[in-house]
C-alpha positions in Angstrom: -2.4 -1.8 -11.1 0.2 -4.4 -9.8 0.2 -6.3 -12.7 0.5 -3.4 -15.0 3.0 -1.8 -12.5 5.2 -5.6 -13.4 5.4 -5.5 -9.2 3.0 -8.5 -8.8 6.0 -11.1 -8.3 7.1 -9.0 -5.1 4.1 -9.2 -3.7 3.1 -11.8 -0.7 -0.1 -11.1 -1.0 -3.2 -9.8 -2.6 -6.4 -8.3 -0.6 -9.0 -6.5 -2.5 -12.3 -4.6 -1.5 -14.0 -8.7 -1.5 -11.6 -9.4 1.3 -13.2 -6.7 3.8 -16.7 -5.1 5.1 -15.5 -1.5 5.5 -14.3 -0.1 2.3 -11.5 3.3 2.2 -11.4 5.2 3.7 -12.0 2.6 6.8 -8.4 1.8 7.2 -9.8 -1.9 7.2 -8.4 -3.1 4.1 -4.6 -2.2 5.5 -5.1 -3.7 8.7 -6.0 -6.6 7.7 -2.9 -7.3 5.0 -0.8 -5.9 7.8 -1.5 -8.6 9.8 -1.8 -11.1 7.1 2.1 -10.9 6.6 2.9 -10.8 10.2 4.3 -7.0 10.0 4.2 -3.8 12.0 2.1 -0.8 9.9 6.0 0.9 10.9 7.1 -1.6 8.3 4.7 -0.7 5.7 4.8 1.0 2.5 1.2 1.8 1.3 1.1 2.7 -2.6 -2.1 4.9 -3.4 -3.5 7.0 -5.7 -6.9 8.7 -4.6 -7.9 10.3 -1.1 -10.1 7.8 0.1 -6.6 5.6 0.1 -4.6 8.3 1.1 -6.7 8.7 4.3 -7.7 4.7 5.0 -3.5 4.6 4.9 -2.5 7.3 7.2 -5.6 5.5 9.2 -3.7 2.5 9.9 -0.1 4.4 10.2 1.6 2.8 7.2 4.0 4.7 5.4 2.3 6.5 2.1 3.8 6.5 -1.7 1.4 8.9 -2.7 1.0 8.2 -6.2 -0.9 10.0 -9.6 -1.0 6.7 -11.4 0.3 3.6 -13.0 3.4 5.1 -14.5 4.9 6.2 -11.4 4.3 2.6 -9.5 7.3 0.9 -10.6 10.4 -0.8 -8.8 13.1 1.9 -9.0 10.2 4.4 -7.4 8.6 2.0 -4.9 12.9 1.5 -3.4 13.8 5.4 -3.8 10.3 5.9 -1.3 11.7 3.2 1.1 15.5 4.4 1.2 13.9 8.1 2.1 11.7 6.5 4.6 14.9 4.3 6.5 16.8 7.3 6.2 
């Protein structure tokens, strides 16, 4: 999804289910990524499109942007969501 949405150049890390023991809805993948980036959950925006990922993001304590599919994942939409969270 990140490649198709042209957001990959903006990412510092990319973690997949192959990098964790427990799959979603366990929050391990998000907690591992948050730790790798050296940020706090309250400084993190997760973009998700399925119920297991949504539950995992919420359990990790991150902000959440729910999307229907790849066409919703644009830089403009992500920035708009960040502005809403910061307000």
